[in-house]
C-alpha positions in Angstrom: 48.2 -110.7 -56.6 45.9 -109.7 -59.4 43.6 -106.6 -59.2 41.4 -104.5 -61.5 42.0 -100.9 -62.2 39.6 -98.8 -64.1 41.6 -96.5 -66.9 40.9 -94.0 -69.4 40.5 -95.2 -73.0 40.6 -92.8 -75.7 39.4 -93.3 -79.2 39.9 -91.2 -81.9 38.5 -91.6 -85.8 41.2 -92.5 -88.1 40.9 -90.9 -91.4 41.6 -93.9 -93.4 38.8 -95.7 -91.1 38.5 -97.4 -87.9 39.8 -96.1 -84.4 43.0 -95.3 -82.9 42.9 -95.8 -79.0 45.4 -95.2 -76.2 45.2 -95.4 -72.6 45.5 -91.8 -71.0 47.2 -93.1 -67.8 49.8 -95.3 -69.7 51.5 -93.1 -72.4 52.8 -96.3 -74.2 49.4 -98.4 -74.3 48.4 -97.7 -77.9 46.3 -99.8 -80.3 43.6 -99.7 -83.0 40.6 -101.5 -84.5 38.1 -101.3 -87.3 35.2 -100.8 -84.8 35.1 -99.3 -81.3 34.6 -102.6 -79.7 37.7 -103.8 -81.6 39.9 -101.0 -80.8 38.8 -101.0 -76.8 39.5 -104.6 -77.1 43.3 -104.1 -78.5 43.8 -101.3 -76.4 42.9 -103.4 -73.3 45.3 -106.0 -74.5 48.1 -103.3 -74.8 47.4 -101.8 -71.4 47.6 -105.4 -69.8 51.0 -105.9 -71.4 52.2 -102.8 -70.6 51.3 -103.1 -66.6 53.0 -106.8 -66.8 56.3 -104.8 -66.2 55.0 -102.1 -64.2 56.6 -101.1 -60.8 54.7 -100.8 -57.8 55.0 -97.3 -58.1 53.7 -96.9 -61.6 50.9 -99.1 -60.4 50.1 -96.8 -57.7 50.1 -93.6 -60.0 47.2 -95.3 -61.9 45.0 -93.8 -59.1 45.6 -90.5 -60.4 43.0 -90.1 -63.1 43.0 -87.5 -65.8 40.3 -85.0 -66.0 38.4 -84.8 -69.2 36.3 -82.5 -70.5 34.6 -81.2 -73.8 35.5 -77.4 -74.4 34.4 -75.1 -77.6 36.8 -73.5 -79.8 36.7 -70.9 -82.4 37.7 -72.2 -86.0 38.3 -69.5 -88.6 
């Protein structure tokens, strides 16, 4: 059965250009792209490949989404 899950993509600008992207719920789903759109498309493919071999327990664990928040920190 095919289903759809909403996962958390995190994109970080790469100092050499483009973006590095990973899925917060899937530690091994990492990719990159020259643009935000390309990085998102690539990390979506990585997540789908990761989930092809996932166990039912691993898929059930996807319902526990990470909590994200912006915080301020002091920089010396």
